[in-house]
C-alpha positions in Angstrom: -11.1 -19.5 -0.4 -8.2 -21.5 -1.7 -4.7 -20.0 -1.9 -2.2 -21.8 -4.0 1.3 -22.4 -2.9 4.0 -19.9 -3.9 5.9 -22.4 -6.0 2.9 -22.9 -8.3 3.2 -19.4 -9.6 5.5 -19.0 -12.6 7.5 -15.8 -12.8 10.9 -14.3 -12.4 12.0 -16.3 -9.4 14.4 -19.0 -10.6 14.5 -22.6 -9.4 17.8 -21.9 -7.7 16.3 -19.0 -5.8 13.2 -21.0 -4.8 15.4 -23.9 -3.6 17.6 -21.5 -1.5 14.4 -19.9 -0.1 13.0 -23.2 0.9 16.3 -24.1 2.6 16.4 -20.8 4.6 12.7 -21.3 5.5 13.4 -24.8 6.6 16.2 -23.7 8.9 14.2 -20.8 10.3 11.1 -22.9 11.1 13.0 -25.5 13.2 11.5 -25.8 16.7 12.3 -22.7 18.8 11.1 -21.2 22.0 8.2 -19.0 21.2 7.0 -16.9 24.2 3.3 -15.8 24.2 4.2 -12.1 24.1 6.5 -12.5 21.1 3.8 -14.6 19.4 1.2 -11.9 19.8 3.7 -9.3 18.4 4.3 -11.6 15.5 0.7 -11.9 14.6 0.3 -8.1 14.8 3.4 -7.8 12.6 1.6 -10.0 10.0 -0.9 -7.2 9.5 1.8 -4.6 8.7 0.4 -1.9 11.0 2.5 0.9 9.7 1.1 0.4 6.2 -2.4 0.2 7.5 -1.9 3.6 9.3 -1.4 5.1 5.9 -4.6 3.4 4.6 -6.6 4.8 7.4 -5.2 8.3 6.8 -6.9 8.2 3.4 -10.1 6.7 4.7 -11.2 8.8 7.7 -10.8 12.3 6.0 -12.9 11.2 3.1 -15.7 10.4 5.7 -15.5 14.1 6.8 -15.8 15.2 3.2 -18.7 12.9 2.5 -20.5 14.2 5.6 -19.5 17.8 5.0 -18.7 17.9 8.7 -18.1 15.4 11.6 -19.4 11.9 10.7 -20.9 9.6 13.2 -18.0 8.6 15.5 -19.3 5.0 15.9 -19.3 4.7 12.1 -15.8 6.0 12.0 -14.7 3.5 14.6 -16.4 0.6 12.8 -14.9 1.6 9.4 -11.4 1.9 10.9 -11.7 -1.5 12.6 -13.1 -3.2 9.5 -10.5 -1.5 7.4 -7.7 -2.6 9.7 -8.9 -6.2 9.7 -9.3 -6.3 5.9 -5.9 -4.8 5.1 -4.3 -6.9 7.9 -5.8 -10.1 6.3 -4.5 -9.0 2.9 -1.0 -8.4 4.3 -0.9 -11.7 6.2 -1.9 -13.6 3.0 0.8 -11.6 1.1 3.4 -12.7 3.6 2.2 -16.3 3.2 2.6 -16.2 -0.5 5.9 -14.3 -0.5 7.6 -16.3 2.3 10.1 -17.8 -0.1 11.5 -14.5 -1.3 11.1 -12.8 2.1 13.7 -15.2 3.5 16.2 -13.9 0.9 15.6 -10.2 1.1 17.3 -8.1 3.8 14.3 -5.8 4.4 12.0 -8.7 5.0 14.3 -11.2 6.7 12.8 -10.6 10.1 9.2 -11.2 9.2 7.3 -13.7 11.4 7.2 -16.5 8.8 10.9 -16.2 8.1 11.9 -16.3 11.8 9.6 -19.2 12.4 7.6 -17.3 15.1 4.5 -18.0 13.0 4.0 -21.1 10.8 2.7 -20.9 7.2 -0.4 -22.8 8.2 -1.1 -20.4 11.1 -0.5 -17.4 8.8 -2.9 -18.7 6.1 -5.6 -19.4 8.7 -5.1 -16.0 10.3 -5.3 -14.1 7.0 -8.5 -15.9 5.8 -10.1 -15.4 9.2 -9.4 -11.6 9.1 -10.8 -11.5 5.6 -14.1 -13.2 6.6 -14.5 -11.2 9.8 -13.8 -7.8 8.2 -16.2 -8.5 5.3 -19.0 -9.5 7.8 -18.3 -6.5 10.0 -18.5 -4.1 7.2 -21.6 -5.7 5.8 -23.6 -6.0 9.0 -22.4 -2.9 10.9 -21.6 -0.4 8.1 -23.2 -1.3 4.7 -22.7 -4.0 2.0 -21.3 -1.6 -0.6 -18.3 -0.9 1.8 -18.1 -4.7 2.5 -17.7 -5.6 -1.2 -15.2 -2.8 -1.8 -13.2 -4.0 1.2 -13.2 -7.6 0.0 -12.4 -6.4 -3.5 -9.3 -4.5 -2.3 -8.2 -7.6 -0.3 -8.6 -10.0 -3.3 -7.0 -7.5 -5.7 -3.9 -7.2 -3.5 -3.6 -10.9 -2.8 -4.5 -12.4 -6.2 -3.9 -9.7 -8.8 -0.8 -8.0 -7.3 0.9 -10.7 -5.2 0.0 -13.8 -7.2 -0.1 -12.5 -10.8 1.7 -9.2 -11.3 4.5 -8.9 -8.7 6.9 -11.5 -10.2 5.9 -11.0 -13.8 6.1 -7.3 -14.8 7.8 -4.1 -13.9 4.3 -2.5 -13.9 3.4 -4.5 -10.8 3.2 -1.6 -8.4 1.3 0.6 -10.9 -1.7 -1.7 -11.3 -1.3 -3.6 -8.0 -1.5 -0.3 -6.2 -5.2 -0.1 -7.0 -5.8 -2.1 -3.9 -4.3 0.7 -1.8 -6.6 3.2 -3.5 -9.9 1.5 -2.6 -9.9 2.7 1.1 -10.8 6.2 -0.3 -14.0 4.7 -1.9 -14.7 2.8 1.3 -14.5 5.9 3.4 -17.0 7.7 1.2 -19.4 4.7 0.8 -19.4 4.0 4.6 -21.1 7.4 5.0 -23.2 7.7 1.9 -23.7 4.1 0.8 -23.1 5.4 -2.7 -20.4 6.7 -5.0 -19.6 10.2 -6.3 -17.0 12.0 -8.3 -15.1 13.2 -5.2 -13.9 9.7 -4.0 -13.2 8.8 -7.7 -10.9 11.9 -7.9 -9.1 11.0 -4.7 -8.9 7.4 -5.8 -7.0 8.7 -8.9 -4.8 10.8 -6.7 -3.7 7.7 -4.8 -3.4 5.7 -8.1 -0.9 8.2 -9.5 0.7 8.7 -6.1 1.6 5.0 -5.5 4.3 4.5 -8.2 6.4 7.7 -7.4 5.9 6.8 -3.7 7.2 3.2 -4.0 9.8 3.5 -6.8 12.2 5.6 -4.7 12.2 2.9 -2.1 12.6 0.3 -4.8 15.7 2.2 -6.0 17.1 2.0 -2.5 16.6 -1.8 -2.2 17.1 -2.6 -5.8 19.6 -5.4 -5.0 17.1 -7.1 -2.7 14.5 -7.3 -5.5 17.1 -8.3 -8.1 18.3 -11.1 -5.9 14.9 -12.8 -5.8 13.9 -12.0 -9.4 11.1 -9.5 -8.7 11.2 -7.1 -11.7 10.4 -3.8 -9.9 11.0 -1.0 -12.4 14.4 0.1 -10.8 15.6 -3.5 -11.3 15.0 -3.6 -15.0 15.5 0.1 -15.9 18.2 2.8 -15.2 17.8 5.5 -12.6 17.2 8.0 -15.4 14.2 6.0 -16.7 12.8 5.5 -13.3 13.2 9.2 -12.3 11.5 10.3 -15.6 8.6 8.0 -14.8 8.4 9.4 -11.3 8.2 13.0 -12.6 5.5 12.1 -15.1 3.3 10.4 -12.5 4.0 13.2 -10.1 2.7 15.9 -12.5 -0.4 13.9 -13.2 -1.0 13.3 -9.5 -0.8 17.0 -8.6 -3.0 18.0 -11.6 -5.7 15.4 -10.5 -5.6 16.6 -6.9 -6.7 20.0 -8.0 -9.9 18.8 -9.6 -11.9 18.6 -6.4 -12.4 22.4 -6.2 -13.7 23.0 -9.8 -16.0 20.1 -9.2 -17.4 21.8 -6.2 -16.3 19.5 -3.4 -13.6 21.7 -1.8 -12.8 25.3 -1.3 -9.8 27.7 -0.9 -8.2 25.9 2.0 -7.8 22.5 0.2 -6.7 24.2 -3.0 -4.0 26.1 -1.2 -2.7 23.0 0.6 -2.8 20.9 -2.6 -0.8 23.6 -4.5 1.8 24.1 -1.8 2.3 20.4 -1.0 2.1 19.4 -4.7 4.6 22.1 -5.6 7.1 20.8 -3.0 6.6 17.2 -4.3 7.4 18.3 -7.8 10.5 20.1 -6.6 11.7 16.9 -4.9 10.8 14.8 -8.0 12.6 17.0 -10.4 15.6 17.1 -8.0 15.8 13.3 -8.1 15.5 13.4 -11.9 18.4 15.9 -12.1 20.6 13.8 -9.9 19.8 10.7 -11.9 20.6 12.5 -15.1 23.9 13.5 -13.7 24.5 9.8 -12.9 24.7 10.4 -9.2 24.6 7.1 -7.3 24.7 5.8 -3.8 23.7 8.0 -0.9 24.1 11.2 -3.0 21.1 10.1 -5.1 18.9 10.9 -2.1 16.0 8.9 -3.5 14.6 8.3 0.0 13.9 12.0 0.4 11.0 11.7 -2.0 9.8 8.5 -0.4 9.6 10.1 3.0 8.0 13.2 1.6 5.4 11.2 -0.2 4.1 9.9 3.1 4.0 13.4 4.5 2.3 14.7 1.4 -0.6 12.3 1.4 -1.1 12.9 5.2 -1.2 16.7 4.6 -3.4 16.5 1.6 -6.0 14.3 3.2 -5.9 16.3 6.4 -6.9 19.3 4.2 -9.7 17.1 2.8 -11.0 16.7 6.4 -10.6 20.3 7.4 -11.9 22.0 4.3 -15.6 21.4 5.0 -15.4 23.4 8.2 -13.9 26.5 6.4 -16.4 26.8 3.5 
């Protein structure tokens, strides 16, 4: 596996920004005291544990749905470990490729490659190692369908999103978010070694969830992305346009989430939870749109309310996916 250098990718990042990024990185990577404990924490940070928690929240409940009860706990553990290693490898490679702009953005300025706690060479080797180990773990201990899905998610995130889409188009998170939807398919395939309409529906829920989940955060840190030339939608469009897109994706997401029951995979409990949680989501999305239409800015826009609720929403929805089989 060969990963090209960041500078070889054309895109929105100007030569001046790249030069500044290289200067910052050069300063941060000067010899420093690097205690063993801090180094361990840095390598863990490369995997972005908090993001992976969300991926596992969408993986394990689907295993319960596929089993229509409690799946083999050893299988759950192996799937979680494999999923963590695979997503961790993808995140490490993402940091390797984005190290130039991470040095210039406030929200990423303390990442291990920026501070010099981990060198780019170490990060690259770490990411590739996790990718190989996770694929073999899935293939040998779970099944090869899950292994290829896991590897596909990693490559999609690293190559399609990070290397191709992120710095070229405002639709980056829409299509790049597919990588974050694949754990749903992995959870199902780890139990059944096959595919079905249920994981495809939940895949689509996550696909339509990702933009309205991430765009509010992008609105909050718009200046960070603008500084480094990454064309997230809030950078290139007004708050009104972004909020309208959030509402559209939100309605489609809620509608898709309700398909599981008529297809025969879930019952009354999941349906009730999906309606209530989805209804509150739409309330928040329309509230954000109303504030954007009124040209509210700053803290009063309250865009992060939807971002935080989006994490709660997906946790509640997938918890209902896991619980529903026991109430039918």
